C-alpha positions, 0 to 999 in steps of 0.5 A: 313914148316909154311909159305908154299905158298898155290900156291905150294899145288895147283900146286901139287894137279893138277899135282897129278890129271893129272900125267903129267907135260905139261897137269898140266902146261896148267891147271895152265897157267904156263910153264912146266919148271916153274911147274917142278921148283915149285915141286922141291921147294916143295920137297925140303921144305918138305924134301921128294920126292913126285913123280917119273917120269916113262916116259917122260910124265908119273909120279907116286906119291910116298907114301908120295906124295899120303898122302900129296895130300889128305892133301893138298886138305883139306888145299885148301878147308879150304882156299876157305871156309875161303875166302867165309866166309870172303866175305859173312861176309863182305857182311852181309850174315852171322854173328849174330844179337841181337834183343830186343823185348817186349811182346806186339810186339810178340802179334802184329805179328811184329816179325813174319812179319819182322824176317820171311822175314829177315831169308828167305833172310839171312839164314846165319844170326843167330838171338838172341832174348832178351825180354826187356822193352823200357828203357833197350833196349835203354841202351843195344843198346847204350852199343853195346849189342843189334843191334836193338830193337822193343820198344815204341819210347822214347820222345827223342832218345839219340844222338847215336840212331835213330828210326822209327815207324813200327806199331801202334795199339789202346788201350783197357781196360783189366778187370776181367771177373766178373767186372761190365763192362765186359758185354759191348763191348765198355767202355767210359773212364768216366765209369772208374772214380772209378776204381783201375788202374794197370800200369807198373813202369814208369822206366820200360817202357816209355809211358806205364803209359801214356796210362792210363793217356791219357784215363782218361784225356779224361774224366777229372780225374786222375787214381787211381793207386794202383799197378805198375807192372814189365811188361805188362804181370804182369799187366794182371796177377794183373787184372786176380787176381782182383786187378784192371783194366788196359789199354794195346795195343790191341795185348795183347788181343791175350793172353789167361789169365783166368779171363781177358777180353779185351774191346774196348774204346768208344771214340768220333771221335773228340778226336785226335788219338795219344797219346790217342788210339795208341801204337807205336813201333819203330824199 
């Protein structure tokens, strides 16, 4: 019973629908004697009679036959679904994907842009999002825990990885609302010389600390870093509480946080763009 051929299920279902050996055989593209032989073989395997010939052309299903045909149809449907699932999975139409991202990526609109389009084309793919800093994303991809990540590109990718830039944005200064420079629309790096800076820990996000250093380097001074936060959102939280100022990607200005303002940087056109005024995201 365990190794019944699905072909026998199909033969019997068609015969049950036609109630006629010749017509069923024609649908199945086999001869009537072959179909008769296969049905007898099925009955022998099951140990029951599935149908009775009423005339030379007409047959009726037994009670066992009526019950068996319903189950046979279900088995055939499940087999077809299994085949389709396997084929769709092989084509990448179904399955799951694990994606890493950072808060600033969400604010930039990248996830909405790329994932929205991806889901429209691949509705059968289950997408799971995991917020992680750059280094954690790199490690997770190497370990097979993430498939892709939206993060700041490291100086050098591990041999197992590759990436490309999908977005670049300018940097801005984030200040407490009551700060002496908060009333200005643009702030020159030289005006930040005496400020206390909040940055993220170097081991948490490649490049984030460099934003502050890149800005202050233009004015010829080293930043006085008083706090290192676990992520960019915590940087904004410290700034909101008056601990200092920060330098973040402009997309973060979309976050509504009390007592925080974002101001553009006033930089001479002779200053080269990267690495100063750009935050890149790799994919």
